[in-house]
N, C-alpha and C positions, 0 to 999 in steps of 0.2 A: 254419566255413570256416578254413583254414589259412593261414598267410602263404606269399604267392607272389610273385613278380613281376609287376608291374602292378597288384595291390589295394593296396587302402589299410587304414591300421593305427592304431585310435585308441590313444596310450600316454599313460603319466603318469612321471616319473622325479623321481629326486633324483640330481645331477651332483656328486661330489664331487673333490678330488684326494686324491694318495697320504696328506697329514697329516689326510683325513675332513673337510676343512673345505668348504663344502657352496657350492657356483658358482652353482648354479642348480637352483629347482625347479616342478617341473608338476603342479600338484595336481587341477587339471581335463585334461581328457584332450582331446589333440591331432593333429589326423589327419595323419599322414604319406604321401606316396604312395612304395610300393616300387618301386625300380626307377629311378628319377631322380636328384632331387638333392638331396633331402630332406632326407637321412641320410647319416652316414658309410658307408661300404663296409662297416667290420667289423661297425657296430651293424647294416645291414641282412643282412648272413651270419650272425650271430646269431639274428636274426627268422624268418629262413624254417626254415617247419615247422612253428613256432610259431600259437596260438590266444589268441582272447582268455582273459583269466584267466591265462594263464601267464605267469611273471613271469624277468628274468632279472637277473642280477648280472655287470656285463662290465667286465673291466680292459682299459685301453686305454691303452699307450704311446703316445709325442708320436707315432712314424712312423705311426702303425693309427688318429690322430685328426687333429691340426691340424699334423702338422708339427714337425720342429726347430726352433726360433730362429734366425731367418738372419739375421747381420748387413747382409747384402748387400740387404734390406728396409729399411734405416733411410736416410733421407735427411736434406740441408740443403735447404731452399728459401726463398729470399729474401723476407723478410715484407712487400715489396710484395705479394706474388703473393696473399696471403692478406685474408681481411676483418681491416679493424681492432679488432672486435670479438672476436678469434677468443682462446677459452682452451684453458688446456691440457687435454686428456683430450675435445674435440672430433675428431670423425669426418666426415673430408671423402670425397667421392669425387675419381677423379685426374681424369676428366673437367673439372672445375668448376674446374681449375686452367689456368692459360694452355698453350694447344698447346706441347710441347718441353720443357715445364721439366723434366719429370723423367721422361728413357728409360729406355725398358726397361719400365717399368709401366704395364699393361694398366687402358683406360679406366672400367672397372667396380670395380677395386681400391679396396679403403677404405682409407684411412690416418687414422692417429689423431697428432695433437698432443701428442707428450711434451713437450716443452720449447719455452718461446718466451724468444727474446733478442732486443734492438734491432735488431738485422737481422741475422735468419732465424730461421727456425722448423726445431725436429726433429720429422720426422712416420714411423712407423713405419706400415709393411705388412703386418708379421706380425699373424697372427689373434690375438687377443687370449689364447687357449689355446696358444699355440704353445708347444711345448717342455714342456707339462705332463703328464704320466701322469694319468688319468683313472679314475675308478671310476663307474660309472652304475649305480643301480638301475632297472630298468623293470620297468612293469606296463602288458599288452597290453590294452586294454578292448574292444577292440570290431576286428573285421576285415570289411570289403565289398569287394567287386569295387567298382574305378573306375568313374566317368565317362566318358563320353566325352570333355567335356571336358578332367580329368586324365589323359588317355590321351593324348590332342593337347598339352597345355601338360607332361606326365610330370614331375609334381607336385601338390600338394593346396594349393598356395600357401603353404606355411610353410618359410621359410627359415631355422633357427637354424644350421644344419651347413653351408649355402652355404659355399663357398671362392673367392675372388678368385684366380685364377691371376697368378704374377708372371713375368713375362715378360723373362729375361737380355738 
């Protein structure tokens, strides 16, 4: 079966930056819904028409991956709005913050605590891979029709490449 919209593909991969530093490896196959939000559009486009056993090597510039790094997605927040035991590197969902604390940030946005100071914290809403060109070596391990539930959800339940939109 060839990969078409609204099917499910099992993939393994090695994800690297352009200096060949490995950022992620999927050794065991993971299933992704094609035509929903499970994969980046550039990856889905490259997969169309392929079948189990095929391999692909993709080079994705930031604009085709997680976008350019955007300084407007970096926010200062008073420490009083965060848990006392929060550490740098912690990821919080914007909806968990008091209403109106971060104007223009979608409630489902994920923010990484990058720096902590006595009175405030720096929160970064950029995807951790924003601004980075990526190399992706993919192996297609299986292709199957999507189930009724996957069609309804437009997902196989995998969110590796989900993006949280910034709303200025």
